[in-house]
C-alpha positions as CSV (number, residue, x, y, z in Angstrom):
1,M,-13.1,-29.9,31.8
2,K,-16.4,-29.2,30.2
3,T,-19.5,-31.1,31.5
4,I,-21.1,-33.3,28.9
5,L,-24.9,-32.8,29.0
6,S,-27.1,-35.8,29.5
7,L,-30.9,-35.7,30.0
8,K,-33.6,-38.4,30.3
9,L,-37.4,-38.4,30.0
10,D,-39.0,-41.8,30.4
11,S,-37.3,-44.0,27.8
12,M,-35.8,-41.2,25.8
13,V,-32.4,-39.8,26.4
14,L,-30.4,-36.8,25.1
15,K,-26.7,-37.5,24.7
16,Q,-23.7,-35.8,23.1
17,V,-22.4,-37.5,19.9
18,V,-18.9,-38.6,20.7
19,D,-18.2,-41.6,18.4
20,G,-18.2,-42.2,14.6
21,V,-21.1,-44.7,14.5
22,R,-23.5,-42.3,16.3
23,E,-22.2,-39.4,14.2
24,C,-23.2,-41.3,11.0
25,E,-26.6,-42.0,12.4
26,L,-27.0,-38.3,13.2
27,M,-26.0,-37.2,9.8
28,R,-28.4,-39.6,8.2
29,F,-31.2,-38.4,10.4
30,R,-30.4,-34.8,9.6
31,H,-30.3,-35.6,5.9
32,R,-33.9,-37.0,6.1
33,V,-35.1,-33.9,7.9
34,F,-33.3,-31.0,6.3
35,R,-32.6,-32.3,2.8
36,E,-35.3,-34.8,2.0
37,E,-38.4,-33.5,4.0
38,L,-37.7,-29.8,4.2
39,G,-35.6,-29.4,1.1
40,W,-33.5,-26.7,2.6
41,L,-30.4,-28.2,1.1
42,P,-29.6,-30.4,-1.9
43,V,-29.8,-34.1,-1.4
44,D,-26.4,-35.7,-0.8
45,E,-25.4,-38.7,-2.8
46,F,-24.3,-40.5,0.4
47,G,-27.5,-39.6,2.3
48,L,-25.5,-37.6,4.9
49,D,-25.9,-34.0,6.2
50,Y,-22.5,-32.6,7.2
51,D,-20.9,-29.2,7.0
52,N,-17.8,-27.4,8.3
53,Y,-19.6,-26.3,11.5
54,D,-19.7,-29.9,12.7
55,S,-16.0,-30.1,13.0
56,Y,-15.9,-27.7,15.9
57,S,-19.5,-27.8,17.3
58,D,-21.2,-29.9,20.0
59,N,-23.8,-32.3,18.4
60,Y,-26.5,-33.9,20.5
61,V,-29.1,-36.5,19.7
62,V,-32.3,-37.7,21.4
63,L,-32.4,-41.5,21.3
64,S,-35.5,-43.7,21.7
65,E,-34.7,-47.4,21.9
66,G,-31.3,-46.7,20.3
67,R,-32.8,-44.8,17.4
68,V,-32.1,-41.1,16.6
69,V,-35.4,-39.2,16.9
70,G,-34.1,-35.6,17.5
71,C,-31.0,-33.5,17.3
72,V,-29.4,-30.1,18.1
73,R,-26.1,-28.5,17.5
74,F,-24.2,-25.8,19.6
75,T,-21.4,-23.6,18.5
76,L,-19.3,-21.5,20.9
77,G,-18.7,-17.8,20.3
78,D,-15.0,-18.2,19.4
79,K,-16.0,-20.0,16.2
80,P,-17.8,-18.9,13.0
81,F,-21.6,-18.9,13.2
82,M,-24.1,-19.7,10.4
83,L,-25.7,-16.4,11.2
84,E,-22.5,-14.7,10.1
85,K,-22.6,-16.3,6.7
86,E,-25.5,-18.5,5.5
87,F,-28.1,-16.5,7.5
88,S,-26.5,-13.1,7.5
89,S,-29.2,-11.6,5.2
90,L,-31.7,-12.1,8.1
91,L,-30.0,-9.5,10.3
92,F,-31.1,-5.9,10.8
93,Y,-29.1,-3.5,8.7
94,G,-26.0,-2.6,10.7
95,E,-26.7,-5.4,13.3
96,S,-23.5,-6.8,14.8
97,L,-23.4,-10.2,16.5
98,I,-21.8,-10.4,20.0
99,K,-19.0,-12.9,19.7
100,S,-17.4,-13.8,23.0
101,R,-16.9,-16.8,25.4
102,H,-20.4,-16.0,26.8
103,T,-22.2,-16.3,23.4
104,A,-23.0,-19.2,21.2
105,E,-25.3,-20.4,18.3
106,V,-27.8,-23.2,18.1
107,T,-28.6,-24.9,14.8
108,R,-29.8,-28.2,13.4
109,F,-32.7,-28.4,15.9
110,A,-35.0,-31.1,14.7
111,V,-37.7,-33.7,15.9
112,S,-38.5,-36.8,13.8
113,S,-41.7,-36.5,11.8
114,S,-42.3,-40.2,12.2
115,L,-43.2,-40.0,15.9
116,D,-46.7,-39.8,17.3
117,P,-47.7,-36.5,19.0
118,Q,-46.9,-37.6,22.5
119,Q,-43.5,-39.0,21.6
120,A,-42.7,-35.8,19.6
121,K,-43.7,-33.7,22.5
122,K,-41.2,-35.6,24.8
123,V,-38.4,-35.2,22.3
124,A,-39.1,-31.5,21.9
125,R,-39.1,-31.1,25.7
126,L,-35.6,-32.6,26.0
127,L,-34.3,-30.4,23.2
128,Y,-35.9,-27.3,24.7
129,L,-34.3,-28.0,28.1
130,S,-30.9,-28.7,26.4
131,L,-30.8,-25.1,25.2
132,W,-30.9,-23.9,28.7
133,E,-28.7,-26.6,30.3
134,W,-26.0,-26.5,27.7
135,S,-25.8,-22.7,28.0
136,L,-25.7,-23.0,31.8
137,I,-22.8,-25.4,32.0
138,N,-20.9,-23.5,29.3
139,E,-21.6,-20.1,30.9
140,I,-23.4,-18.8,27.9
141,S,-25.6,-15.7,28.4
142,Q,-26.8,-15.2,24.8
143,L,-27.6,-18.1,22.4
144,Y,-28.3,-17.1,18.8
145,F,-30.8,-19.0,16.6
146,V,-32.7,-18.9,13.3
147,V,-36.3,-20.3,13.1
148,K,-39.5,-19.9,11.2
149,P,-41.6,-16.9,12.4
150,A,-44.3,-19.2,13.7
151,F,-41.7,-21.1,15.8
152,Y,-40.4,-17.7,17.0
153,R,-43.8,-16.8,18.3
154,R,-44.2,-20.2,19.9
155,L,-40.9,-19.7,21.9
156,L,-42.2,-16.4,23.1
157,A,-45.5,-18.0,24.2
158,M,-43.6,-20.6,26.1
159,G,-41.9,-17.8,28.1
160,F,-38.4,-18.0,26.6
161,P,-36.5,-14.7,26.9
162,I,-35.7,-13.9,23.3
163,T,-34.6,-10.8,21.5
164,P,-34.9,-10.3,17.7
165,V,-31.8,-9.4,15.6
166,G,-33.7,-9.2,12.3
167,M,-37.1,-9.1,10.7
168,P,-38.7,-12.2,9.1
169,R,-37.3,-12.6,5.6
170,P,-37.1,-15.5,3.1
171,L,-33.8,-17.3,2.8
172,D,-32.4,-18.3,-0.6
173,G,-34.7,-21.4,-0.7
174,G,-37.8,-19.2,0.0
175,V,-38.4,-20.3,3.6
176,M,-39.5,-17.4,5.8
177,S,-37.1,-17.2,8.7
178,Q,-36.3,-15.0,11.7
179,A,-33.1,-14.5,13.7
180,G,-32.8,-13.8,17.4
181,Y,-31.1,-14.9,20.6
182,F,-32.0,-16.4,23.9
183,D,-31.1,-13.9,26.6
184,W,-30.6,-16.3,29.5
185,R,-29.9,-13.4,31.9
186,Q,-33.7,-12.8,31.7
187,A,-34.7,-16.4,32.2
188,T,-37.2,-16.9,35.0
189,H,-37.4,-19.7,37.6
190,L,-40.9,-20.5,36.3
191,L,-39.5,-21.2,32.8
192,V,-36.6,-23.3,34.0
193,N,-38.7,-25.3,36.4
194,S,-41.3,-26.0,33.7
195,L,-38.6,-27.2,31.3
196,R,-37.0,-29.5,34.0
197,K,-40.3,-31.0,35.0
198,E,-40.1,-34.9,35.0
199,I,-36.7,-34.8,33.2
200,S,-33.8,-36.6,34.9
201,L,-30.4,-34.9,34.9
202,S,-27.1,-36.7,35.1
203,E,-25.3,-36.7,38.5
204,Q,-22.4,-34.8,36.9
205,L,-24.7,-32.1,35.6
206,I,-26.5,-31.8,39.0
207,N,-23.1,-31.3,40.7
208,K,-22.1,-28.7,38.2
209,I,-25.4,-26.8,38.7
210,N,-25.0,-27.0,42.5
211,M,-21.5,-25.6,42.3
212,L,-22.6,-22.7,40.0
213,F,-25.4,-21.7,42.4
214,M,-23.5,-22.8,45.6
215,V,-26.4,-24.9,46.7
């Protein structure tokens, strides 16, 4: 049985979306971010952001006082990736994605713009750590992603082990974007320890980690 990721930092908690009410809250949050604020997709008449990838992906939210303030989505390698379709133009010519039980894709990574800088920083820290922890418990070695070039450089500066699979190019909406993957085989203890600092892990996750590393 797959471990469900749960992380906590002060009053904020990252949890998997497993019920219809929370899913609706997530879709409304994503609509505000990706469709209303960023304009990456057309506005939906019902105010929801949902696509076919949601039907087989793991969706997580960061909650603050019960309100959704962040989100992230993970898709395992045996399912279609957005990088194979919507984002395929970003790939190097002839680039082939590695699709296996040890690869995955992360999409819909977002932090609420209504938060003050300190709150936003905490939400981002939970989401950054979720990239590593989710990959760890699902035995993922390579996690594909698409971000703006400035964010790609930020990830490098933070010490994330990432490899490009394409040059920065504009998507259909004109937003400059770059594709790559996290190569967790190259992750350092320094990076992992910095991500985990002050963040509480669930007992289930701690036990899973201990089993993997035979602590």
